[in-house]
C-alpha positions in Angstrom: 20.7 8.6 9.0 22.2 6.3 6.1 20.7 4.1 3.3 21.6 0.8 3.2 22.1 -0.8 -0.4 19.7 -3.5 -0.7 20.5 -5.1 -3.9 22.3 -4.4 -7.1 19.8 -4.3 -10.2 20.1 -5.9 -13.2 18.1 -4.9 -16.1 17.5 -7.6 -18.3 16.0 -9.9 -21.6 15.7 -13.3 -19.8 16.0 -12.8 -16.1 16.5 -16.5 -14.7 18.7 -17.5 -17.5 21.2 -14.3 -16.8 21.0 -15.2 -12.7 21.9 -18.3 -13.6 25.1 -17.0 -15.6 26.0 -14.9 -12.4 25.5 -17.7 -10.0 27.7 -19.8 -11.9 30.2 -16.5 -12.1 30.0 -16.0 -8.0 29.8 -19.5 -7.1 26.3 -18.4 -5.1 22.8 -20.1 -5.6 19.3 -18.4 -7.3 16.7 -17.6 -4.7 15.1 -21.0 -3.8 11.6 -19.7 -5.5 13.5 -19.2 -8.7 12.2 -21.0 -12.0 12.7 -20.5 -15.8 10.6 -17.9 -16.9 10.3 -15.5 -14.0 10.6 -11.7 -14.5 12.4 -11.2 -11.0 15.5 -13.4 -10.2 18.0 -13.3 -7.4 21.2 -14.5 -6.9 21.8 -14.8 -3.4 25.6 -13.6 -2.2 27.5 -14.4 0.9 28.0 -11.1 1.9 26.4 -7.9 1.2 23.6 -6.7 -1.1 21.9 -9.8 -3.6 21.8 -9.4 -7.4 18.2 -8.3 -8.4 17.7 -9.6 -12.2 14.8 -7.6 -13.3 13.1 -8.3 -16.9 12.8 -5.4 -19.3 11.3 -4.5 -22.9 14.2 -2.7 -23.9 17.6 -4.0 -25.1 20.9 -2.9 -24.0 22.5 0.1 -26.3 25.0 1.4 -24.4 28.4 1.0 -22.4 27.0 0.7 -18.8 27.5 3.0 -16.6 28.2 1.0 -13.4 29.4 -2.0 -13.5 30.7 -5.1 -11.1 34.3 -5.7 -10.5 35.3 -9.0 -9.2 38.5 -10.5 -7.4 39.0 -14.2 -8.4 40.0 -16.3 -5.7 42.3 -18.0 -8.7 44.7 -16.1 -10.9 42.9 -13.4 -12.7 43.5 -15.2 -16.2 42.4 -18.8 -14.8 39.2 -16.5 -14.0 38.7 -14.9 -17.5 39.2 -18.3 -19.1 36.2 -19.6 -16.5 34.2 -16.8 -17.2 34.0 -17.3 -21.0 33.8 -20.9 -20.7 30.6 -19.8 -18.7 29.5 -17.6 -21.8 31.1 -14.4 -21.2 32.4 -12.4 -23.9 36.3 -10.8 -23.9 35.6 -6.8 -24.5 38.8 -4.9 -23.7 42.1 -5.9 -22.2 43.7 -3.4 -19.7 46.1 -5.9 -18.0 49.9 -4.7 -18.4 53.1 -6.5 -18.7 54.1 -6.1 -15.3 50.8 -8.0 -14.1 48.7 -4.9 -13.5 45.5 -4.0 -14.4 42.2 -5.9 -15.4 40.3 -7.5 -17.8 36.5 -6.5 -19.1 34.2 -8.9 -19.9 30.3 -9.0 -20.8 28.2 -11.4 -19.7 25.7 -13.4 -22.3 23.6 -9.7 -22.4 26.4 -7.3 -22.9 26.2 -6.2 -19.6 30.3 -5.3 -19.0 32.4 -6.3 -15.7 35.7 -6.4 -15.0 37.9 -9.0 -13.8 40.7 -7.5 -11.2 44.1 -9.5 -10.1 43.8 -12.1 -7.3 45.3 -11.9 -4.1 47.6 -14.2 -4.9 48.5 -12.1 -8.4 48.6 -9.1 -6.2 51.0 -10.7 -3.8 53.2 -12.5 -6.5 53.7 -9.0 -8.1 54.8 -7.3 -4.8 57.4 -10.1 -4.2 58.7 -9.4 -7.8 58.6 -5.8 -7.1 60.3 -6.5 -3.8 63.1 -8.7 -4.7 64.6 -5.7 -7.9 65.3 -3.4 -5.0 
């Protein structure tokens, strides 16, 4: 027997607004019944578990022990800029001069997440490495 991951739960101060941010990040819709002021809201991902936003009274106080890692369809740097425009904040830069690495951002409530290299970023890096051999 095994367990199946039903959702990824994210505690927050404003479930609806944070779900709207993540809906913009993922390009996926909110649950059809979602309304401003809801204390629980879902973002319906195309595959796998849903993102479940649960309103709680406590504020976030420390670094997340679990976080989301995003692999963008565009370049990593273009996606970082898009997410900053959506309301994310830049936390830490782990990008390397050779193109590897990732960027750490935070959503509007301070939950950290990573933006990884896209498939096209990875392919470009692999082709550069192959041409140098």
